[in-house]
N, C-alpha and C positions, 0 to 999 in steps of 0.2 A: 503493501497498499503505499504508497507516495502522494503528500500532500503537499502542494503551493499555497504560497496566499496570493489571494486572488482580491486585489480590490476593484470595484467593478462600478465605477462613473462614467455616466454618456449622455448627450446632450440633451437628452429627453429626461435622464433622473441625475441631477449632479450629488456631488457628496453629500449637501447638506441635506438632503432629502431619501437617505439609505431607509433599507428593508432588511430587519433581520429576522432569520426563524430559525431557537434552539429547537431539539431534537431528540428525545432518548427514548425505547421502547414503548412506556406507557404514556408518558405525558402525565404523570401523578409526583413525582419524585427529582428527578435532578434537571428535568428543561422547565419546569415551571420556577424552580429557584432562579437557575439563569437570569429568566425571564422577568423575574422579582429584580435582580442584582441589575442588568442590564439598563428596565423603565427607571431603575434609581438612577444610575449613571447618567443616562440619556438627559433625566431632566436635570441633576444638579451640573452636569457640564455645560447644559442648555443649547446639546444637537436636539440639530431636525430630524430624529432618525424614528423609525417605526420599529415596533418589536414582537414578535407570536412565539407559541411556543408548541410544538404536537408531536405526537408518538410516532411511531414506523407501526407498530400493532394499534389493534381499535379495541383491547380491553375495555378501557376507561372513557372511552367516548361520554362525553357531557358531565363527569363526576368534577369533582373537585380536587385540588392535590393534596397527595396524602397527608395526613392529619401532622404526621412527623416532621413534612416539609414547611409545614402551615407553619408550626412551634419553630423552627429554626429558621425559617425566615423574621418570623416576628421577633424573636432573641434579637437579631440586627437590624432590627428597624424598619421593616419590609413588612406588609400587607399582600399573601398570595393568596387569600383564601377565594377568592371572587374569580381569579381565575379557571377554565372550564378545561378539561381535556377533549382534543379531538387527535383526529389521525393526517399524517403525511395525505398530501394530493399531489397528482401530477400538474393542476395546477398553481402550486405552491414556488416550483421552480421558473414561472413564470411572471410570479406576482416577487419572492423576496432576492435581493441580490445576495445574500449568505445565507448559507444550510449550514447552520453549526452544527454540528454530531460530538455522542459524550463517547462512543467506544466503536472498537472496527466492526461491529454486526449491527449497529446504526447506520455508519458509514458505507457498507456494503450494501444495505439494504435500501437506503436510501437513495445513492447512486443507481440500482436497477430499476427506480419507479420512475428516474428523468425522463421524460419525453426525448431529448437529441443527446448528442455525447457534448456539444456546445455549456449544456445547461446542466449535466452534467456533475462539470467542474465547480459547479459552487459550494457542494458540498465539500465540505472542510470537516478535521477533528480539531475538536474549539481548544483542547490543551496544546497544541501546535502553536496556537498564541501564548502561553506561560512557559512553554520550555519548544523552544523551534526548533524543528522537526525530533523531536523525539519519538512523534505519535502515539502521545500518553492517552490514558484511556482513564476516563472520571467513572469508577466501580459505582453498579447500582446499591444503592442504599438500603432498597426493598427488604431485604432478609436480615438485617442487620442494623438492630435500635440504633448503635451509636456511631453507623457510619453519615449517618447526615453531616455533624458539623463537621468533619475532613471534607465530604463532599462539595460544603458551602465553600471552606477555604479556597479547594482549589476552584471553586466557578469563581470565586472574587478575583484571582489573581488571573484566570483566561480572559475573564471580560476588560478586565483593564488592559490586558498586553493588547487583546484585541482592541479595542479603543486606541490605544496610543499608538499601535501600529498602521491603523489605517488613516486617525487624524496626521498622522507623520510623513504619510504617503500619499496625502492629500493633494 
């Protein structure tokens, strides 16, 4: 698996109106946390960006994030309780500039859903923005009550790295 930073700004969509999608398996643990962290940073840094989240699976469509994700976000001053899980769609590849995934499985499943080779290149491992070139994985904390704090810390670094990379290259 080879990932590269793709910064997509075009005449019809300048950097100031970027759209980002964060993706995990069920859209109830990792991606809602990343969504909340991005939302906070976008507002704090006054960026004209949009953020959303999705899952590669449809297991939890319409449900709120896992209570442990909500609790971890709340502990860090974020409210993600109003988010609702949804499944990644082929249309998302046309809507979003970046599709940031949590692990290798979601990377492969997301890329397989892309309607074209060009759109497939929008899929990136989120941890490559915290640790470039390492293809790091954000572990799924669903089966580990103690894993949510670690996932939150990892995602804070990745989101910060993404924003810094993109704004510095704009």
